[in-house]
C-alpha positions in Angstrom: 41.5 -47.5 -37.5 44.4 -48.7 -35.3 44.0 -51.7 -33.0 45.8 -51.0 -29.7 46.4 -53.7 -27.1 46.5 -52.4 -23.5 48.1 -54.5 -20.8 46.7 -53.3 -17.5 49.4 -54.8 -15.3 49.8 -55.0 -11.5 50.1 -52.6 -8.6 49.3 -49.1 -9.9 49.0 -50.6 -13.4 45.2 -50.7 -13.5 45.0 -47.1 -12.1 47.2 -45.6 -14.7 45.6 -47.9 -17.4 42.3 -46.2 -16.5 44.0 -42.9 -17.3 45.4 -44.3 -20.5 42.0 -45.5 -21.6 40.6 -42.0 -21.1 43.4 -40.4 -23.1 42.8 -42.9 -25.9 39.1 -42.3 -25.8 39.7 -38.6 -26.2 42.1 -39.2 -29.1 39.4 -41.3 -30.8 36.5 -39.0 -30.1 38.1 -35.5 -30.5 41.5 -35.7 -32.3 40.6 -37.6 -35.4 42.7 -40.8 -35.0 40.3 -43.8 -34.7 41.3 -46.5 -32.3 40.0 -49.8 -31.1 41.4 -50.6 -27.7 41.5 -54.1 -26.1 42.4 -54.4 -22.4 44.5 -57.5 -21.7 45.9 -59.3 -18.6 49.5 -60.1 -18.0 51.7 -60.1 -14.9 51.3 -61.4 -11.3 47.5 -61.3 -11.3 47.4 -63.2 -14.6 49.9 -65.7 -13.3 47.8 -66.4 -10.3 44.6 -66.6 -12.4 45.8 -68.6 -15.4 49.1 -70.1 -14.4 50.9 -68.0 -17.0 52.3 -64.4 -16.5 51.8 -63.9 -20.3 48.6 -65.9 -21.2 48.4 -67.3 -24.7 45.2 -65.3 -25.4 47.0 -62.1 -24.4 50.0 -62.9 -26.7 47.6 -63.7 -29.6 45.8 -60.4 -29.1 49.0 -58.4 -29.0 50.2 -60.0 -32.2 47.0 -59.0 -34.0 47.2 -55.4 -32.8 49.0 -52.5 -34.5 50.8 -51.5 -31.3 50.8 -52.4 -27.6 50.7 -50.2 -24.5 51.9 -52.0 -21.3 51.4 -50.8 -17.8 53.9 -52.1 -15.2 53.7 -55.6 -13.9 55.1 -57.1 -10.7 57.5 -59.9 -9.8 56.7 -61.7 -13.1 58.0 -58.8 -15.2 60.8 -61.0 -16.8 58.2 -63.5 -17.9 56.2 -60.7 -19.6 58.3 -57.9 -21.1 61.5 -59.9 -21.7 59.5 -62.6 -23.4 57.6 -60.1 -25.5 60.9 -58.4 -26.6 62.3 -61.8 -27.8 59.1 -63.1 -29.4 58.4 -59.9 -31.3 62.1 -59.0 -31.9 61.7 -55.6 -30.3 65.5 -54.9 -30.5 65.5 -51.2 -29.7 64.7 -49.9 -26.3 64.2 -46.2 -26.5 64.2 -44.1 -23.3 64.0 -40.4 -23.5 64.9 -38.1 -20.6 63.7 -34.6 -20.9 63.3 -31.7 -18.4 59.7 -30.7 -17.5 58.9 -27.7 -15.4 58.2 -28.1 -11.6 59.5 -31.7 -11.7 62.8 -31.2 -9.8 65.1 -31.9 -12.8 68.8 -31.1 -12.2 68.7 -28.6 -15.1 65.9 -27.2 -17.3 67.8 -27.9 -20.6 68.1 -31.7 -20.5 66.9 -33.5 -23.6 68.6 -36.8 -24.3 67.6 -40.3 -25.3 69.1 -43.7 -24.4 69.0 -46.2 -27.2 69.5 -49.6 -25.6 70.1 -52.9 -27.4 67.2 -55.0 -26.2 67.8 -58.7 -27.1 71.2 -59.7 -26.0 73.8 -59.2 -23.2 73.3 -60.8 -19.8 69.5 -60.5 -20.1 69.3 -63.6 -22.3 69.1 -65.4 -19.0 71.7 -68.0 -19.9 72.9 -68.9 -16.4 74.0 -72.0 -14.7 75.8 -73.3 -11.6 78.8 -75.5 -11.1 79.2 -76.6 -7.5 79.3 -73.3 -5.6 79.9 -71.1 -8.6 77.2 -69.3 -10.6 78.0 -68.3 -14.2 76.1 -66.0 -16.6 76.8 -65.9 -20.3 77.1 -62.4 -21.8 76.2 -62.5 -25.5 77.1 -59.6 -27.8 76.9 -60.1 -31.6 78.1 -57.9 -34.4 74.7 -58.0 -36.2 72.7 -56.8 -33.1 75.3 -54.2 -32.2 75.4 -52.7 -35.7 71.6 -52.8 -35.9 71.1 -50.8 -32.7 73.9 -48.4 -33.6 72.3 -47.7 -36.9 69.0 -47.0 -35.1 70.8 -44.5 -32.8 72.4 -42.6 -35.7 69.1 -42.4 -37.5 67.5 -41.0 -34.4 70.2 -38.4 -34.0 69.5 -37.3 -37.6 65.7 -37.1 -36.9 66.1 -35.2 -33.5 68.2 -32.6 -35.3 69.5 -31.2 -32.0 73.2 -31.7 -31.0 73.5 -34.3 -33.7 75.7 -36.5 -31.6 75.9 -40.2 -30.7 77.7 -41.4 -27.6 78.6 -45.1 -27.6 78.9 -46.4 -24.0 80.8 -49.5 -23.1 83.6 -50.9 -20.9 86.0 -52.3 -23.5 89.0 -51.6 -21.4 87.9 -54.5 -19.1 85.4 -56.5 -21.3 87.9 -56.8 -24.2 85.8 -59.2 -26.3 82.1 -58.4 -25.8 82.3 -54.6 -25.2 85.1 -54.2 -27.7 82.9 -55.9 -30.3 80.1 -53.5 -29.5 82.4 -50.5 -29.6 83.9 -51.5 -32.9 80.5 -52.1 -34.5 79.3 -48.7 -33.5 82.5 -47.1 -34.8 82.0 -48.9 -38.2 78.4 -47.6 -38.4 79.5 -44.1 -37.5 81.4 -43.9 -40.8 78.0 -44.1 -42.7 76.8 -40.9 -40.9 79.6 -38.3 -41.4 77.2 -35.4 -40.4 76.7 -36.9 -36.9 79.3 -36.3 -34.2 80.5 -39.6 -32.7 82.2 -40.2 -29.4 82.9 -43.2 -27.1 82.7 -43.2 -23.3 83.2 -45.8 -20.6 80.1 -46.7 -18.7 81.4 -45.4 -15.4 82.3 -42.1 -16.9 78.9 -41.9 -18.5 77.2 -42.5 -15.2 79.2 -39.7 -13.7 78.6 -37.3 -16.6 74.8 -37.9 -16.5 74.9 -36.2 -13.1 77.7 -33.7 -13.8 76.6 -32.5 -17.3 73.5 -34.2 -18.6 72.9 -31.3 -21.0 75.9 -32.4 -23.0 74.3 -35.7 -24.2 72.0 -36.2 -27.2 71.7 -39.9 -28.1 73.4 -42.5 -26.0 73.7 -46.0 -27.5 74.7 -48.9 -25.3 74.2 -52.6 -24.4 71.2 -54.1 -22.6 72.5 -54.1 -19.0 74.2 -50.7 -19.1 71.2 -49.2 -20.8 68.9 -50.5 -18.2 70.9 -48.9 -15.4 71.8 -45.6 -17.1 68.2 -45.0 -18.2 67.0 -45.2 -14.6 69.7 -42.8 -13.7 68.8 -40.4 -16.5 65.1 -40.6 -15.3 66.2 -39.5 -11.8 68.2 -36.6 -13.3 65.0 -35.2 -14.8 63.1 -35.6 -11.5 62.1 -39.2 -11.3 60.7 -42.2 -13.1 57.2 -40.7 -13.2 58.2 -38.6 -16.2 60.1 -41.3 -18.1 58.4 -43.1 -21.0 59.9 -46.0 -22.9 59.5 -47.8 -26.2 60.4 -51.3 -27.4 60.7 -51.1 -31.2 61.2 -53.8 -33.8 61.0 -53.8 -37.6 57.2 -54.5 -37.7 55.9 -54.0 -34.2 56.4 -51.8 -31.1 55.4 -51.8 -27.4 55.3 -48.8 -25.2 55.5 -48.6 -21.4 56.4 -46.4 -18.5 60.0 -46.9 -17.1 58.8 -47.3 -13.5 57.5 -50.4 -11.8 54.2 -51.4 -10.3 54.7 -49.4 -7.1 52.8 -51.7 -4.8 53.4 -49.4 -1.8 50.9 -46.9 -3.3 48.7 -49.2 -5.2 45.0 -48.7 -4.7 45.3 -45.2 -3.4 44.8 -43.6 -6.8 47.6 -41.1 -6.2 50.1 -42.3 -8.9 51.5 -39.9 -11.5 50.3 -41.3 -14.9 52.6 -39.0 -16.9 55.2 -41.6 -17.8 52.5 -43.8 -19.3 50.8 -40.9 -21.1 54.1 -39.9 -22.6 54.6 -43.5 -23.7 51.4 -43.0 -25.7 52.9 -40.0 -27.2 55.8 -42.2 -28.4 53.4 -44.7 -29.7 51.6 -42.1 -31.9 55.0 -40.9 -33.2 55.9 -44.5 -34.2 52.5 -45.1 -35.8 53.0 -41.8 -37.7 56.4 -42.9 -39.0 55.4 -46.4 -39.8 52.2 -45.4 -41.7 53.2 -42.0 -43.0 50.3 -40.7 -40.9 50.5 -36.9 -40.2 47.4 -37.0 -38.0 49.1 -39.4 -35.6 52.1 -37.1 -35.4 49.8 -34.2 -34.6 48.3 -36.3 -31.8 51.8 -37.1 -30.4 52.7 -33.4 -30.3 49.4 -32.5 -28.6 49.8 -35.2 -25.9 53.3 -33.9 -25.0 52.1 -30.3 -25.1 49.1 -31.2 -22.9 51.3 -32.9 -20.2 53.8 -30.0 -20.4 51.0 -27.4 -19.9 49.7 -29.2 -16.8 53.0 -29.6 -15.0 54.0 -26.1 -15.9 51.0 -24.9 -13.9 52.4 -26.8 -10.9 49.6 -29.4 -11.0 50.8 -32.6 -9.5 49.5 -35.9 -8.2 49.6 -36.6 -4.5 52.6 -39.0 -4.8 54.6 -36.0 -5.9 53.4 -33.8 -3.1 50.5 -32.3 -5.1 46.8 -32.5 -4.3 45.4 -34.3 -7.4 44.4 -37.9 -7.8 45.5 -39.9 -10.8 42.2 -39.3 -12.6 42.0 -35.7 -11.6 45.5 -35.1 -13.1 44.5 -37.0 -16.2 41.4 -34.8 -16.6 43.6 -31.7 -16.6 45.7 -33.3 -19.4 42.5 -34.2 -21.3 41.3 -30.6 -20.9 44.5 -29.4 -22.6 44.1 -32.0 -25.3 40.6 -30.9 -26.1 
C-alpha cells in the first residue's frame, strides 16, 4: 500500500482536490493499486489558521508518505512549494506539454517536456538592498547543472521519440552562470551519444515554442527560464488546465498542476481538474519506476487514456466553455477508468 499525502490548497484547490480524492478512490477500489490518502493543509488558509503556510504537522506527514499530490496554493506559494523543494531536495521539475483534442492547441502533434533545475538560480531568494539598489544573487553550480542534464538525457532515452535534448541558456550575456550551465550540459551529452544534443538561447527558444513546438523533445534549462518557458509551452497546448508537473528527487517526489489557485472562479465548481489528474498519472509513473511496480504503470496509462477519451468527445468544464462542473467532468473520467 502506498501512503499518499494530498495538500488541498487554496482557491480552486479544495475543489480539484475533491476530484483527485475520487480518482484515487477509484484506483484503490477498482484498479488494484492500494492507497492510503491523507488530506493536509498548506497555503494561505493554513497560514491564517496556524501562523505557518507549511505547518510542521503537514511537513511531518509528507515526509512519512510515499509521494505527495499538491493542489495550488495562493500568495504563500513560495513558503510552501519552494520550501518543500529545498527540504526534500526535489531537484528536477518536470513539465510535459502535450496536445489533447478539442483543447485549442497550436498543433495536434506537440509532445515535449521541460526539465527544469529546481533548487538554484534566482529562486534561492538571496536578495538584499544597498541604499536605492536591490540585488539578487544568481547561483548556478556545476554539480546541480550536471545532475539535471543527466536527468534530461535519461528522460530522452525513456521517451524514445525524437531522442533529442535542447539545452536552453543565455550564455552570450550571462557569461559565468549560463556558460557554466551550458558547458555542464555539453559534458553530460558526451555520455549519451545516441541522443541528439543542441543548444539554444532562451529568447530563441521562446520564439520557437510558438513557431515550431513540434520540433522539441526534451528541453533542459535553469530554474527561472524553465518556469517561464513551461507556462508558455502550456499555453501552446491550449492552457494551463492541461499541464501537469512533477518535482522529483532521489527518494521522494511531489506532483502538482502548473496553474495557480484561480481565486476568480473559486467556489463556483467549474474548474478543469485535468492538470491535477494528469499529475496523478505522473505520480503513478514515478511510483512504478521507483518500485518496479507494473501495476502502477498500468494505472498511469489508464488515467491518461481516460482523460484523453473525455476531452476527445468534446466534454469540457464550464471554465473552458463547456457545460460540466468539476465533479461532473471527473465522473466522466472515472467512467472511462472503470
